[in-house]
C-alpha positions in Angstrom: 0.1 0.0 -0.1 1.3 3.4 -0.9 2.2 6.1 1.6 1.9 9.8 1.7 4.6 12.3 2.1 4.1 16.1 2.5 6.5 17.9 0.4 7.0 21.5 -1.1 6.2 21.3 -4.8 9.7 23.0 -5.2 11.5 20.2 -3.7 13.7 17.9 -6.0 11.4 14.8 -5.8 8.2 16.7 -6.1 9.6 18.8 -9.0 10.7 15.7 -10.7 7.3 14.0 -10.8 5.8 17.3 -11.9 8.1 17.5 -14.9 7.2 14.1 -15.9 3.5 14.9 -15.5 3.6 18.3 -17.6 5.8 16.6 -20.2 3.2 13.9 -20.6 0.4 16.4 -20.7 2.2 18.5 -23.3 2.9 15.5 -25.6 -0.8 14.6 -25.4 -2.4 17.9 -25.6 -4.6 18.6 -28.5 -3.0 21.3 -30.9 0.1 21.3 -29.0 -0.8 24.4 -27.0 -0.3 23.1 -23.5 0.9 25.7 -21.1 2.5 24.1 -17.7 2.1 26.0 -14.6 4.7 25.0 -11.9 3.2 25.3 -8.5 5.1 27.3 -6.0 5.9 26.3 -2.1 3.6 29.7 -1.0 0.3 28.1 -2.1 0.8 24.8 -0.5 1.5 25.8 3.0 -0.8 24.5 5.9 -3.4 25.6 6.8 -3.8 27.1 3.2 -2.7 23.9 1.5 -0.6 21.0 1.2 1.1 19.1 -1.6 1.5 15.2 -1.2 3.7 12.8 -2.8 2.5 9.2 -3.2 5.2 6.6 -2.5 5.6 2.9 -2.8 8.5 1.0 -1.4 10.4 4.4 -1.5 9.6 5.4 -5.2 7.5 8.3 -6.0 4.5 7.1 -7.9 2.4 10.1 -7.8 1.4 13.7 -6.4 -1.3 15.9 -5.8 -2.2 19.0 -3.7 -4.8 21.3 -2.5 -4.8 25.0 -2.1 -7.2 27.4 -0.4 -8.9 29.8 -2.9 -9.3 33.1 -0.6 -11.6 34.8 -2.9 -14.2 32.1 -2.8 -16.8 31.8 -0.1 -14.7 33.3 2.8 -11.7 31.0 2.0 -13.6 27.9 2.5 -13.0 26.4 -1.0 -10.0 24.4 -1.6 -8.7 23.6 -5.2 -7.4 20.3 -6.1 -4.2 20.5 -8.1 -1.8 18.4 -10.1 -3.0 15.0 -9.4 -0.9 12.7 -11.2 -0.1 8.9 -10.9 2.5 7.3 -12.9 1.1 5.2 -15.9 2.3 1.8 -14.5 0.4 2.4 -11.4 -2.9 3.4 -12.6 -5.9 1.0 -12.0 -5.0 0.3 -8.5 -7.4 2.7 -6.8 -4.6 5.1 -5.9 -6.1 7.9 -7.5 -9.2 7.7 -5.3 -6.9 7.2 -2.2 -5.0 10.3 -3.1 -8.2 12.3 -3.4 -9.7 10.9 -0.1 -6.5 12.1 1.7 -6.5 15.5 0.2 -10.3 15.9 1.1 -9.5 14.7 4.6 -6.9 17.3 4.9 -9.4 20.0 3.4 -12.0 18.9 6.1 -9.5 19.6 8.8 -9.1 23.2 7.8 -12.9 23.5 7.6 -13.3 23.6 3.8 -16.9 23.7 2.7 -16.0 22.4 -0.9 -13.4 21.1 -3.2 -13.1 22.5 -6.7 -10.8 21.4 -9.7 -10.4 21.7 -13.5 -9.3 19.3 -16.0 -9.3 18.7 -19.8 -12.0 16.7 -21.4 -9.2 14.4 -23.1 -8.4 13.1 -19.5 -11.4 10.8 -19.4 -10.1 8.5 -16.6 -9.6 11.5 -14.5 -13.0 12.8 -15.2 -14.3 9.2 -14.2 -12.3 9.4 -11.1 -13.7 12.8 -10.1 -17.3 11.9 -10.8 -17.0 8.7 -8.8 -15.5 10.6 -6.0 -18.4 12.8 -5.7 -17.4 15.9 -8.0 -20.2 17.2 -10.0 -19.4 19.3 -13.2 -20.0 23.2 -12.8 -19.4 26.3 -14.7 -15.9 27.7 -15.4 -14.5 29.2 -12.2 -10.9 30.3 -13.4 -9.1 31.1 -16.6 -6.9 28.2 -17.0 -6.1 27.7 -20.7 -5.4 24.1 -20.3 -9.0 23.3 -18.8 -12.3 22.6 -20.5 -14.1 21.2 -17.6 -14.7 22.3 -14.0 -15.9 20.3 -11.0 -17.1 20.8 -7.5 -17.5 18.7 -4.5 -19.6 19.9 -1.6 -18.0 19.0 1.9 -20.9 20.1 4.1 -20.1 21.3 7.5 -17.2 20.2 9.4 -17.9 18.7 12.9 
């Protein structure tokens, strides 16, 4: 079973997996117009966010993070960012495991909702998000790489 490690997205291990993710997205992106946006450490500092590495037997196999969106609903909305699993690890339920861990951490910081954006060509990701309770919503940002936006209500934190 994989384990989570908190990291700065600027750490060497995190940066390496993000480079892999952005390289893959750029190669597959329709029209060759993918614009990577490397995250900075500032946006992923508790209690306003966290960036997680997923490890199996000491090897980084994925990543993902959440960051608070201070301008939405009194800062009670967190955005899911950079969810990625290496291709050889997909289909094991680790994407859901990663989303559940990010949701748990958002709830600990009294989040009322999670939002995320994705591209319609990432069909497996879209299925994962819908199976995890996310519903498609109207655009909430200006991400040039996104064509779909999702939200999951978390309810009140007790």
